[in-house]
Every structure is written in structure tokens, then in C-alpha cells.
BAFI-3210 file (N, C-alpha, C; in Angstrom, 3 decimals, decimal comma, padded with zeros to 6 digits):
// residues 191
n [1|2|3|4|5|6|7|8|9|10|11|12|13|14|15|16|17|18|19|20|21|22|23|24|25|26|27|28|29|30|31|32|33|34|35|36|37|38|39|40|41|42|43|44|45|46|47|48|49|50|51|52|53|54|55|56|57|58|59|60|61|62|63|64|65|66|67|68|69|70|71|72|73|74|75|76|77|78|79|80|81|82|83|84|85|86|87|88|89|90|91|92|93|94|95|96|97|98|99|100|101|102|103|104|105|106|107|108|109|110|111|112|113|114|115|116|117|118|119|120|121|122|123|124|125|126|127|128|129|130|131|132|133|134|135|136|137|138|139|140|141|142|143|144|145|146|147|148|149|150|151|152|153|154|155|156|157|158|159|160|161|162|163|164|165|166|167|168|169|170|171|172|173|174|175|176|177|178|179|180|181|182|183|184|185|186|187|188|189|190|191]
n.u [-019,293|-016,272|-017,012|-018,358|-016,399|-014,471|-015,775|-016,270|-012,826|-013,042|-014,470|-012,906|-010,400|-011,330|-012,294|-009,753|-008,093|-010,588|-009,849|-007,083|-006,323|-008,454|-006,412|-004,348|-005,499|-005,166|-006,313|-005,879|-003,427|-003,028|-002,741|-005,432|-006,306|-004,760|-003,337|-001,976|-000,799|001,724|002,883|003,621|005,468|008,730|011,846|012,143|012,622|011,050|008,974|006,889|004,351|002,339|-000,198|-001,973|-005,283|-007,623|-009,202|-012,174|-014,088|-015,548|-018,346|-017,319|-014,234|-012,779|-011,846|-009,269|-007,886|-005,857|-003,928|-002,827|000,480|002,488|005,137|007,440|010,345|012,299|010,992|009,117|006,768|003,323|000,829|-002,492|-004,083|-006,102|-005,680|-007,395|-008,091|-009,061|-009,820|-010,442|-008,704|-005,415|-005,011|-006,664|-007,336|-007,798|-006,115|-007,057|-006,844|-008,082|-008,383|-007,725|-009,637|-011,645|-012,389|-014,448|-016,727|-017,234|-018,029|-020,248|-021,671|-022,133|-023,207|-025,807|-026,264|-027,079|-029,236|-030,933|-034,573|-037,032|-038,348|-037,377|-037,679|-040,468|-040,048|-039,093|-036,393|-033,430|-030,424|-027,623|-025,307|-022,066|-018,990|-015,881|-012,727|-011,184|-011,935|-013,448|-015,716|-019,102|-021,386|-025,543|-027,852|-030,890|-032,568|-034,285|-038,122|-038,575|-036,829|-033,565|-031,751|-029,146|-024,427|-022,040|-018,406|-016,113|-013,181|-012,161|-009,553|-007,748|-008,473|-011,155|-012,402|-014,503|-016,342|-018,492|-021,034|-022,379|-025,285|-024,332|-021,247|-020,541|-020,932|-019,343|-017,255|-017,555|-017,240|-014,267|-013,514|-013,174|-011,959|-009,669|-009,464|-009,377|-006,919|-005,456|-006,028|-005,029|-002,262|-002,092|-001,039|-003,106|-004,394]
n.v [-041,265|-040,168|-038,799|-036,415|-035,893|-034,571|-032,730|-031,022|-030,176|-029,155|-026,740|-025,255|-025,071|-022,925|-021,436|-020,615|-019,912|-017,543|-016,311|-015,075|-014,099|-012,164|-011,125|-009,426|-008,030|-004,483|-002,344|000,361|000,979|-000,477|000,852|002,225|003,671|004,034|005,408|006,152|003,778|003,204|005,196|004,691|002,468|000,326|000,779|002,757|005,749|008,237|010,890|014,169|015,912|018,951|020,567|023,646|023,939|024,847|026,535|025,499|026,452|025,327|024,907|024,561|023,947|022,867|022,209|021,611|021,582|020,120|019,501|016,723|014,796|011,962|011,204|008,624|008,488|006,419|004,538|006,459|006,961|008,473|009,451|010,969|013,057|013,850|015,208|015,449|017,355|017,278|019,025|019,772|021,076|021,830|019,700|017,841|015,501|015,022|013,135|011,903|010,419|011,026|009,191|010,052|009,606|009,158|011,635|013,364|012,113|012,238|015,636|014,798|013,595|015,573|017,374|015,533|014,864|017,349|018,605|017,252|016,763|016,841|015,339|012,508|010,889|010,033|009,125|010,828|011,705|011,644|010,840|011,284|009,926|009,610|007,642|007,457|005,999|005,597|006,773|009,326|010,596|012,457|014,139|014,639|016,072|015,217|016,260|016,345|016,761|019,161|021,066|022,505|020,733|019,882|019,494|017,257|016,790|013,986|012,315|009,470|007,965|007,776|009,248|009,281|012,462|014,873|017,443|019,740|021,312|024,151|023,801|026,205|026,362|023,503|023,581|025,504|023,782|021,786|023,933|024,241|021,290|021,061|023,178|021,630|019,588|020,908|021,722|019,788|018,042|019,839|019,726|016,408|014,227|013,547|010,408]
n.w [023,379|022,361|020,347|022,208|023,247|020,951|020,559|022,414|022,734|019,777|020,258|022,379|020,948|018,799|020,304|021,582|019,474|018,340|020,595|020,084|017,846|018,299|020,009|018,840|017,475|017,566|016,601|017,230|016,465|013,640|010,289|009,036|006,999|002,862|003,046|005,547|005,851|003,985|004,821|007,125|006,562|007,099|006,588|004,730|002,700|003,212|002,066|003,714|003,338|004,046|004,187|005,953|005,742|006,875|009,331|010,905|013,828|016,454|018,486|021,099|021,014|017,212|014,751|012,788|008,776|007,254|003,850|002,671|001,590|000,618|-000,179|-001,589|-002,695|-003,835|-004,942|-006,556|-006,091|-005,328|-002,901|-001,133|000,187|003,918|006,634|009,713|011,731|014,896|017,452|021,564|023,292|023,824|025,939|024,455|021,628|018,489|015,603|012,055|009,742|005,998|003,379|-000,762|-002,585|-000,198|-000,105|-001,819|-001,320|001,586|001,405|-000,196|001,631|003,738|002,245|001,884|004,656|005,883|005,036|006,022|007,648|009,943|008,642|007,780|010,251|012,086|014,772|017,650|018,170|016,258|014,166|011,443|010,089|009,122|008,558|007,906|006,371|008,196|010,370|011,052|011,385|010,520|011,694|011,761|014,128|016,066|019,671|020,443|019,320|018,586|018,708|017,606|014,804|015,500|014,645|014,554|014,406|014,369|015,869|015,819|016,266|018,316|020,398|020,687|020,182|019,914|018,306|018,420|015,970|014,660|012,576|010,263|010,711|009,639|007,413|006,292|007,107|005,348|002,682|003,399|003,044|000,619|-001,022|-000,013|-001,517|-004,484|-004,108|-003,723|-006,137|-007,658|-007,739|-008,057|-010,277|-013,319|-014,441]
ca.u [-017,578|-015,584|-017,996|-018,376|-014,811|-014,394|-016,996|-015,153|-011,831|-013,521|-014,975|-011,724|-009,652|-012,360|-012,459|-008,225|-007,905|-010,932|-009,330|-006,032|-007,415|-008,561|-005,951|-003,218|-006,415|-005,444|-007,265|-005,693|-002,476|-003,209|-002,821|-006,843|-005,804|-003,891|-001,632|-001,124|000,222|001,852|002,913|004,310|006,531|009,746|012,553|011,894|012,569|009,677|008,519|005,840|004,184|000,525|-001,229|-003,662|-006,384|-008,260|-010,110|-013,172|-013,648|-016,293|-018,902|-016,431|-012,945|-012,228|-011,589|-008,471|-008,278|-004,850|-004,334|-001,054|001,298|003,576|006,201|008,782|011,339|012,640|010,321|008,487|005,250|003,424|-000,081|-002,635|-004,970|-006,235|-004,950|-008,572|-007,694|-010,175|-009,133|-011,053|-008,335|-004,034|-004,424|-007,595|-006,753|-007,072|-006,146|-007,542|-006,302|-007,975|-007,319|-007,880|-010,229|-013,264|-012,886|-015,153|-018,225|-017,220|-018,539|-021,357|-022,648|-021,788|-024,477|-026,966|-027,487|-026,685|-030,424|-032,031|-035,407|-037,695|-039,626|-036,935|-038,527|-041,619|-039,705|-039,195|-034,787|-032,016|-029,347|-027,674|-023,604|-020,809|-017,358|-014,763|-012,083|-009,805|-012,357|-013,321|-017,436|-019,668|-023,158|-026,290|-028,765|-031,537|-032,556|-035,909|-038,188|-038,557|-035,285|-032,744|-030,441|-027,166|-023,938|-020,723|-017,488|-015,711|-011,942|-012,172|-008,620|-006,965|-008,594|-012,262|-012,289|-016,189|-016,343|-020,062|-020,661|-023,582|-025,715|-023,357|-019,812|-020,613|-021,136|-017,319|-015,926|-017,298|-016,293|-013,172|-013,161|-014,112|-010,984|-008,581|-009,759|-009,116|-005,439|-004,601|-006,082|-003,699|-000,589|-001,775|-001,229|-004,127|-004,520]
ca.v [-040,381|-039,920|-037,728|-035,843|-035,277|-033,962|-031,749|-029,930|-030,024|-028,338|-026,006|-025,092|-024,704|-022,373|-020,365|-020,024|-019,010|-016,168|-014,733|-014,929|-012,991|-009,873|-010,283|-009,228|-006,791|-003,805|-001,074|002,175|000,998|-000,669|001,550|001,845|004,148|004,090|006,682|005,374|002,121|004,030|006,225|003,705|001,195|000,285|000,919|003,862|007,085|008,558|012,151|013,911|017,303|018,921|022,558|024,015|024,352|026,401|025,953|025,754|026,803|024,615|025,384|024,614|023,459|022,901|021,157|021,533|020,048|019,873|018,100|015,423|014,208|011,613|010,434|007,857|009,026|005,832|004,096|007,170|006,892|009,203|009,391|012,205|012,960|014,935|015,355|016,232|017,357|017,460|019,930|020,283|022,104|021,325|018,344|016,489|016,421|013,324|013,833|011,065|010,349|010,709|008,702|011,081|008,794|009,502|013,181|013,709|011,378|013,093|016,197|014,613|013,057|016,534|017,913|015,217|015,774|019,034|019,058|016,262|017,252|015,957|014,210|011,611|009,593|009,581|009,237|012,100|011,860|010,511|010,850|010,817|009,707|009,004|007,834|007,308|004,170|006,414|007,202|010,605|011,072|013,872|013,664|015,300|014,770|016,118|014,994|017,025|016,517|020,864|021,340|022,878|020,125|020,310|018,657|016,887|016,364|013,812|011,880|008,230|007,297|008,027|009,538|009,995|013,699|015,135|019,080|020,341|022,408|024,941|024,027|027,160|025,799|022,504|024,727|025,881|022,912|021,572|024,472|023,927|020,295|021,347|023,819|021,156|018,772|021,546|021,691|017,987|017,742|020,596|018,527|015,556|014,147|012,562|009,158]
ca.w [023,907|021,679|019,603|023,575|023,593|019,888|020,261|023,421|022,121|018,937|021,241|022,565|020,168|017,999|021,498|021,651|018,267|018,369|021,055|019,845|016,849|019,004|021,174|018,074|016,621|018,877|016,498|016,980|015,982|012,428|009,458|008,496|005,254|001,998|003,338|006,786|005,181|003,288|005,963|008,313|006,424|006,965|005,757|003,074|002,474|003,069|002,520|003,766|003,356|004,800|003,404|006,681|004,484|007,354|010,703|011,746|015,309|016,882|019,975|021,982|020,105|016,267|013,118|011,724|007,782|006,359|002,817|002,878|000,303|001,445|-001,580|-001,681|-003,468|-004,703|-005,703|-007,370|-005,582|-003,973|-001,854|-001,534|001,633|004,439|008,245|010,356|013,990|016,182|019,474|021,897|024,202|023,753|025,907|023,864|020,239|018,444|014,378|011,411|007,668|004,793|001,483|-001,276|-003,208|000,230|-000,022|-002,405|-000,005|002,880|001,183|-000,506|002,173|004,444|001,181|002,219|006,213|006,097|004,678|006,925|008,637|010,713|007,647|007,886|010,434|013,241|016,082|018,120|017,431|015,064|013,941|010,388|010,196|008,065|008,855|006,642|007,377|009,523|011,373|011,151|011,716|010,488|012,099|012,206|014,864|017,188|020,686|020,537|018,078|017,821|018,742|016,254|014,230|015,436|014,293|015,436|013,700|015,611|014,930|016,427|015,557|019,552|021,861|020,400|020,412|019,737|018,410|018,711|015,052|014,435|010,496|009,343|010,896|009,201|005,982|006,693|006,434|003,889|002,400|003,533|002,349|-000,840|-001,144|-000,002|-002,630|-005,537|-003,760|-003,908|-007,508|-008,761|-007,662|-008,263|-011,748|-013,779|-014,487]
c.u [-016,873|-016,321|-018,147|-017,206|-014,408|-014,871|-016,474|-014,124|-012,065|-013,360|-013,467|-011,205|-009,926|-012,212|-010,817|-007,979|-008,472|-010,538|-008,231|-005,978|-007,689|-007,435|-005,082|-003,783|-006,401|-005,994|-006,484|-004,331|-002,080|-003,621|-004,538|-006,939|-005,146|-002,744|-000,842|-000,548|001,279|003,362|004,284|005,305|007,987|010,930|012,784|012,174|011,146|009,075|007,961|006,242|002,688|000,837|-001,627|-004,047|-007,438|-008,989|-011,035|-013,622|-015,272|-017,618|-018,014|-015,492|-013,078|-011,866|-010,339|-008,252|-006,830|-004,693|-002,413|-001,072|002,278|003,923|007,371|009,305|012,236|012,333|009,569|007,366|004,976|001,802|-000,743|-003,791|-005,115|-006,232|-006,672|-007,943|-008,752|-009,776|-010,653|-010,873|-006,788|-004,269|-005,607|-007,795|-006,853|-006,598|-006,461|-007,202|-007,548|-007,897|-008,223|-009,331|-011,997|-013,317|-014,075|-017,067|-018,084|-018,008|-019,411|-022,553|-022,798|-023,330|-025,284|-027,081|-027,563|-028,378|-031,496|-032,590|-035,764|-038,318|-038,786|-037,381|-039,575|-041,348|-038,864|-037,261|-034,495|-030,742|-028,619|-025,818|-023,478|-019,659|-016,873|-013,367|-011,463|-010,290|-013,149|-014,896|-017,841|-021,254|-024,496|-027,339|-029,475|-031,744|-034,068|-036,700|-038,583|-037,537|-034,416|-032,020|-029,309|-025,965|-022,414|-020,020|-016,528|-014,503|-012,129|-010,963|-008,071|-008,323|-010,772|-013,061|-013,702|-016,428|-017,912|-020,492|-022,356|-023,950|-024,423|-021,975|-019,750|-020,184|-020,250|-016,719|-016,582|-017,130|-014,256|-012,519|-012,575|-012,677|-009,607|-008,086|-009,358|-007,173|-004,450|-004,920|-005,892|-002,288|-000,716|-001,922|-002,712|-003,820|-004,798]
c.v [-039,902|-038,724|-036,535|-034,808|-034,580|-032,625|-030,757|-029,702|-028,726|-027,194|-024,871|-024,703|-023,236|-021,229|-019,764|-018,948|-017,560|-015,748|-014,589|-014,149|-011,685|-009,445|-009,305|-007,555|-005,143|-002,294|000,152|001,729|000,483|000,254|001,375|002,523|003,997|004,570|006,619|004,060|002,655|005,008|005,391|002,294|001,536|000,693|001,768|004,652|007,087|009,986|012,984|015,700|017,545|020,694|022,787|024,247|025,576|025,302|026,282|025,786|025,981|025,979|025,286|023,339|023,704|022,362|022,201|020,892|020,650|018,554|017,492|015,465|014,020|010,865|009,623|007,994|007,504|004,681|004,972|007,588|008,033|009,003|011,126|011,934|013,637|014,231|016,400|015,653|018,328|017,235|019,985|021,157|021,419|020,430|017,219|017,230|015,275|013,788|012,291|011,449|010,228|010,704|009,554|010,743|008,732|010,874|013,392|012,799|011,523|014,536|015,874|014,034|014,944|017,312|017,075|015,250|016,760|019,488|018,208|017,608|016,429|014,840|012,626|010,556|010,171|010,010|010,699|012,406|011,125|011,283|010,880|010,710|009,621|009,012|007,387|005,863|004,378|006,722|007,900|010,234|012,244|013,471|014,667|014,851|015,826|014,620|015,456|017,114|018,326|021,054|020,979|021,375|020,317|019,119|018,208|016,931|015,390|012,574|011,064|007,309|007,006|007,569|009,890|011,170|013,848|017,046|019,093|021,645|022,969|024,280|025,228|026,890|024,392|022,801|024,769|024,961|022,228|022,273|024,142|022,160|020,547|021,528|022,665|020,270|019,290|021,554|020,931|017,449|018,621|020,315|017,257|014,936|013,307|011,698|008,511]
c.w [023,141|020,510|020,594|023,173|022,092|019,677|020,792|023,027|020,640|019,398|021,705|021,532|019,876|019,075|021,502|020,430|018,074|020,054|020,798|018,467|017,435|019,749|019,968|017,221|017,715|018,512|016,315|016,410|014,543|011,925|009,001|007,295|004,639|003,020|004,683|006,648|004,824|003,444|006,464|007,755|006,264|007,026|004,008|003,182|002,609|003,230|002,480|004,276|003,571|004,326|005,031|005,755|005,454|008,913|011,445|013,122|015,314|018,309|020,535|020,836|019,016|015,346|012,579|010,849|007,072|004,862|003,166|001,581|001,014|000,287|-001,101|-002,589|-004,677|-005,533|-006,907|-007,402|-004,495|-003,580|-001,271|-000,426|002,082|006,086|008,172|011,257|014,505|016,886|019,967|023,101|023,252|024,538|025,201|023,002|020,306|016,189|013,737|009,938|006,598|003,872|000,833|-002,121|-001,412|000,565|-000,167|-001,997|001,346|002,354|000,191|000,658|003,327|003,818|001,759|003,917|006,646|005,799|004,959|007,779|009,086|010,195|007,657|008,744|011,333|014,702|016,344|018,582|016,856|014,959|012,823|010,395|009,365|008,479|007,795|007,434|008,129|010,412|012,045|010,535|011,690|010,427|012,336|013,302|015,800|018,105|021,616|019,547|017,672|018,043|017,631|016,050|014,258|014,557|014,642|013,998|014,393|014,974|015,990|016,440|016,931|020,742|022,170|020,433|019,131|019,951|018,331|017,690|015,078|012,670|009,919|009,430|010,195|007,478|005,552|006,142|005,763|002,696|002,254|002,581|000,887|-001,628|-000,591|-001,204|-003,941|-004,715|-004,447|-004,961|-008,636|-008,568|-007,671|-009,751|-012,077|-013,803|-016,242]
res [m|p|n|f|n|t|t|i|l|t|l|l|v|c|s|l|l|s|f|n|i|h|a|q|d|t|g|t|n|t|p|k|t|r|i|e|a|f|d|t|q|i|g|v|i|r|i|k|a|t|s|d|m|g|t|i|p|g|k|i|g|s|v|l|i|q|c|k|e|s|t|d|p|v|a|n|k|k|e|y|g|l|a|i|k|v|s|l|s|e|q|q|q|d|s|t|t|i|d|y|d|e|i|e|p|l|i|g|a|i|d|y|i|s|k|i|d|y|s|v|t|t|l|p|t|f|a|a|t|f|t|t|r|g|d|f|t|i|a|t|y|t|s|k|r|q|g|n|i|q|a|t|a|q|s|n|r|l|l|k|t|r|v|f|l|s|m|d|q|l|a|q|l|r|t|v|l|a|s|a|k|n|t|i|d|s|i|r|p|t|k]
***
């Protein structure tokens, strides 16, 4: 009987610990990127600068790309990245932060998923996706074997806002991202 009681007690403690850990992880308030963590430090002077790089209109809604520079002037430290605002309307928009080191992989992912075609699978539908640490997702997909391949840009940070894009609009997004990276490269110190 002692083994049975020990087993029950162990299961109960594990369940409570699991519930406690899950309850503490709210997901939406936890910084997911270095620049978010840098920007949310308490008791620190922070200088935040942005520059609009371009807006890509979607089939409905738009995607705005901004360069970000956050500075701690006391510690003489800077973080760089992007803010990507996905908007369906004034009331429904969500913004995702992307660290500098994720910009190149995001551009590479757009290059790959832009070239995807029906040869990737014999099944009738597919989706090719790429998600950043901050929960910005780009995807190409099809719902019919004969239909056109479509694209989406989605910010999953708070409201999970998605804009549908044509392949030409996805190419425009890639161009603006590359331009934003070049802008950051021009102001970022070389290491």
C-alpha cells in the first residue's frame, strides 16, 4: 500500500507543477525576441527609433515593414530588427518584432516558398510555411490541385491577423525586407 500512496502523491505533485508552469506561461506577454526583451527592461533609459520602409497592399489589408533601432545610452548598447504590422483594418492589426539575425533567413524562406509548385507532393493540397521567433509567418499554399498558388503573411503575436497576398505581392514583400536589411546594415556597426 505504501507504493500505491507514493505513486498517487507523485502523480498529484507532477500534475500541480505542470498546471503551475502552464498557468505562468501566458505566451502573449513574454518577450520572444532579443529586441523585445531589450525594449521591455524596467528601470532603463531606452531610445527607440523606427523608419517606415514600405507597405505592401494585400488582397484585403496590408503589411507595413519598419526598421527598428533600440538604444540603451547608459550601457552604450543597441539592438536592431524589424517591426512588421499586418493590418486588415484600423481595428484589426497585429505587429510582430523580428530580430536582425532573422531577416536573412526570412528573405531566403520567401525565395524558397515563392518557387514552390505542385511537384512538392502528389497530394491535392499543400502549404509551405516559415515562422520567426516573434511569430510572424509567411506561407504559400493551394487548396486545389488545379488552382493558383497563393500566399499569406500573418502576425501571430496577439490577434493572429492574416493578409492574403498574390505571388507578385509576396515578391514586393521580399523586396521591402531586403531594402530594410540594407538600411539596418548601413547604420549597424560591423563586428
